[in-house]
N, C-alpha and C positions, 0 to 999 in steps of 0.2 A: 540687543540685536536679534532679529528673528532667526530661528533655527529650522532647518529643513527636516521634515519628517519623511523618511525614505521608505519605499516599498520593502518590507522585510522578507528575508528568506525563512519561511515557516517550516521548511523541511530541508534536509541535506541536498535533495535533488531539485529543489524548486529554482527555476530560472526566471519565471514570470508568473503573474497572477492577475486576478480581476477584483476590483473593488465592488463587492456585492452591495454593500450599504454603509453609509456613514452614520454612526450612532451619536456623534457629537456635531454641533453646528458651529460655524464661525462665531467667535465671541464667547463660546462656552469655556468655563474654567475646567481644567482637567488636572488630575493628580496622577503621579506615577502609579501604574497598575490599572488605571481606568481603561475600559475597552473603548477604543476610538472608532473601529470599523470592523466589518466582517469581510474577510478576504477569501476568495475562492482560488484554490490551487487546482492542479490537474485532477485531483482525486477527492478533495473534501473542502468544506467551508470551515474557516477557523477564525477565532477572535484575535484582533491585533490590539495590544495594550500600549498605553503611553509609557515612554521610558522616563519621563521627568515631569515635574509640575509646570504649569503655564496656562496660557490662554490659546485656544485654537484660532489661528489666523486665517489665512487664505487656503481654501481647498483647491489644489492644483489639478487633481485627477477626479472627475466626477464619478459617482456611483454608476456602474454598468460598463465602464471602460475595461476592455479586455486586453490581454497581451502587454501588461505593464511590467517592464523589466525590473528585476530585483535591484535595489539601490537607486531607483528613480525617485526624485522628490514627488511626493503625493500631497503634501500639505505643509503649512508652516506653523511653528509654535512660537508664541510671543511671550515675553516676560511682562511682569506687571508694569503698567504705564505705557507700554508700547502700543502702537496702532498699526493695522495692516497697511502695507504700501502696495505698489504695483507688484504683480506676481513675478517672482524671480525666474530667471531662465533655468529650466531643469538641467541638472548636472548629469552628464552621461555616466552610466554605471561604471565604465572603465576608469574614470577619474574621480569617483566619489570619495569623499573624505573618510579616512579610516580612523576610528577612535583609538586612542592609546590604550594599552593594556592596563587593567586595574591591578594594583599591587595586592597580592594575596596577604591575608592576615589570619592567623589561627583564631578560631572561635569554637565554642562548644556547639552552637547552633545558630542558624540565621533565618530571619523572616524573609520570605521571597514571594513574588507574585506567582500565580499558577502557571503562567506562560514561562516565566524564568525557570521554575522547577522542571517543567517538561523539557525545556531546552537543555538544562544542565544534565538531566537524566540521559537524554539522547547522546550528548557529547561525552558523558562519563566524568563530569566535573563533580567535585565534592563541595556542596554548598557551604560547609563549615570552613572551607579555606578561601572563601570569596568575601571581599568587603563590598557591601552594597552602596550604591550612590543615591538611592532613593531616600525618602523621609525616614528618619530614625534608623538609618542603615539598611533599609529594605533593599533586597536584591531584585533588580528589575532586568528586563530583557537586554538593555544596553550593556549591562555588566557581563552577561554571558557572551554576547556578541564580541565584546572587546577581548575576550580570552581565546576566541576561535581563530585558527590560522586563516589568513587571507592571501589570495594570490597577489603578486606585485601589480601595481596599477598599469605598468607598461608591458605586462605580459601579453604576447600576441595570442590572438584567438587560435585555437587548433584548426589546422587545415583539414578539411574533409573533402573526400572525392565527390564531385557533382553527381546528382542522381541521374541515372540513365534517361535519355530523352524518350518520351512515349513514342511508340511505333505508329500511332495514328492519333486522330482527334480525341480529346478528353470527353468524358461523359456529357458534360454540360454543352460543349461545343457541338457534339454530335446530335444531341437532342434539339439544339437550336437549328442546326442545319436541316434536320428531318422534320421539324415542327412537331416534336413529341411533347405533349403537355407535361409539366412537372412543377413541383414546389421545392424550392431550394431551402434546405434547413442548414443554418450556419453550424459549423463544427464547434462543439464544446471543447474546453481544454482537455477533459477526460478522453473524448473521442480522438482528438489529435494524438494524445499520448498512446492510446491503444493502437492506433494505426502505425505510429512510429516504432513502437516496441515489437509488435507482431511482425512487421516487415523486417526489422533487424534480426529477430529470432529466426525467421525462415531463411534469411539470406546468409547468416553467419554461423548458425548452430547446426551441425550435422545430425539431424534427427534419424533415429530408427525406432521401430515399433514392435512391441511384444504383446500378444493378447492371450487371455485365458478365460475359460468358462468356469463359474463358481456356483455351486449349489448353496442356496441360502435358506432352505427350509428350517434348519436348526436355528439359524439366527432369527428368523421371523418368529419362531415359537418362543425363544428366550425373550425377545423383545416384547411379545405379548404378555408373558409372565411378569416381566419387570414393570411394564406400563400399567398393570393391574394394581400396583402399589399406589397409595395416595401421593399426589404431588409429583409423580414421575411421568415424563412424556418423552421417550427416546425416539429418535428417527433412525432409519437405516444409515443415513449419512453419519450419524454420531459413531456408529460401530465402524464404519469405513475409516473415519479419521483415526480412531483408536487403533485399528488394525494396521493402518499405514505407518503410524508412529512406532508401534511395537515391532513391525517388520524391519523398519530402519534401525532399530536397536539390535535386532538379530543379524542384519546384514548392513553394517555401518558403511561399507564401501559404496552403497547406493546413496548415502546421505552426503553428497559432495557437489562442489561447483568447480568449474574451470576458471582459471585466472592466468594471465600471462606470466605471473611470477610463480605459479605452481598450482597444485590442486588443493582446494580447501576441504578438509575433512571435518564436518560439523560434529560437535559432541552433544548436540541437543536436536530433537525433532520438532521444528517449528513448522506446522502444517498450514500452508496458505490454501484457503477454500474459495473457489470462484463463486461470487454472488452477483446476480444480475440486478442492476439499478436502472432507473429511468435515463440516467446520463451515460450508461455503459457498464462494462464489467469491471469489478474490483475484487481483490483477493485479500480479505481480512485474515489475520493469522492467529491460530490457536498455538500459543507458545508452550514449549515443553510438554507436548501432548503425550509423550511416552510415559510421563510421570503423573498423568491426570486420569481420574476415573471417568466412566461414561457419563454420569450425572453432571460432573464438573464440565466436561467437554460440551455437553448438550446446553448447559446454561450459558457458557461462554459464547457458543456459536449463535444462539438465539439473540444475545445482546449485540454481538458484532454485526450480524446480518441486519438487524433492525437499524442500527446506527449507520451502517453502510448505505442503506437505501435512503436515509435522511441526509447523507453527506456530512455526518458528524464524527467520522473516524479521525483519530489523531494519526500523524504520519507514521509513528512507530507501530501502529496497529495494522498497517497494510504494506509497509516497506520492509523488505527483508524476506524472511521465510527460507526454509531449506528444501522444501518439497511441496508440490501443489496437487490439489484434487479438483477435478471438474466433473460434476455429477449432473447429467441430463436425463437420468432415469425417470424423474417425475414428469418429463414431457413425452415419455413413451419411446425415446430413442434407444434402439437396441445396442448399437455399437458405433463408436466414433473415435477419431484420433485427435488429441488436443495439441496445441502449439505450446512448446516449452516456455516457461515464464523466466526469462533471463534475470539473474545469472544462475538460477537453479539448474540442476542436472536432470531432473525428472518431473513429469506430471502424469497423473493417473486419470484416465477418462473412464467414468463409471456409467454403464448403461442400465436399462430397465430390467427389473426382475420379472420373469414371466415363466409360465409352465412350458416345459420342453421335454421331448422324449430323451431318455438317457438309458444306457445299458448297464445293468447291475447283475453281476454273476451270470452273464450270458443271457439274461432275460431283459426284455424291454420294460421300462417303467417311466413314470412321469415325475419330474422334479421341478422346483422353482429355481431357475438358473439366471445368473447375472453375468454379462460379458464385461470384462475390464481390459483396457488397453493402456499399456505403459509407453509413453513417449520418452525417449532417452537421448541425452547428449553423448554421442559416441566419443567425444574427446576425453570424457571423464569417467563414464560408466560403460564397461564392456558388455557384450551380449550375455555372457555367462553370469555376470553380477546382476544384470537386470532380470534374468530368468530366476536366479536364486531368490531375489527379493519378491518376485511375483509368487513363487511357490510358498514362501513364508507368509505372505499376505493371504493367499488362498487357504492355507491351513488354518489361520486364525479366523477367517470368516466362516469356514465350514465347521469349525469347532469353537464357537463363540464363547463357551464357558471358560476357555483358557484366557480370555481377555479380562476376566473378573479376578484372576489370581494376583 
């Protein structure tokens, strides 16, 4: 009997996706762990592996289809000797069949597909305690999915308040009425997510802002000295990431998030760094930055930024984070205020470094100055805590040698 292949949840927050490409054709033999398709989520493109052996039957969702809900049948898998029949009626996500849990069995180690390993790591599962259903006991995606808690099939969808009605005609309606020429560019999944999250952040998070001017001449001099070494190429942003993480270690009250159940006090500084991509903004994470040196942070950031622009980040590389940085200094922006990245409590907006007049010992002088603005969620971080963190960050940037200790 043909088995439905369902649209997978490739990340904990994924609700729908797009089939970017099918890598197998109807009639192709597939084995557990073979890559069937490339699926685009709201932030990245990921490989989708077969959960079991068989022959690919009917493709129900063609490449290019957007907005395919998780658990929607996208293809069928046939057993040996079966032939494809008429396409089955897609099963709604709410009543999709749930696989029974796989009984755990102790083992010293288990062979697992790359996707299964990633999913197990995200969920905190021990592969050694899972019995695989693939060939020779190989652990595949279905084995991990079977262990994950699922909502009841009859659970009602959460009721959300309707969006406020627009006070006037929408942009497209107005342009049509006034005969203004335009080109309509369809929204990508990433752009829809950005719009939703930023609207949510500004409507539900009580922002306040703290700004400070920081002299960076000493930092630029140290950077020049370090970059003179073979194989070293540090950016100002690498120092900013390191200083932000160390400041969070010094002022842990700023490394926090608000939750209805209480305030989360993070014990590690995972720094999300805004990166512009053709599809929109994404924030890859430098994890545990307080324990990483400048060269390590620099290498990690170069790799994350490159893969972010190519849409190849794994969900765990851009979901989460405890604090964000948005740097527009390279575009000549002197000062700006960033929108908080929920559920984080703070985001630092970094402006351009430029020569400015300063007063030293009662005399006028010229220094290279950078303006930084901290956006703060007032539910979790008070003004005094935000100011204490900014002062710690400023001291580290103005005395960059302390970051090397």
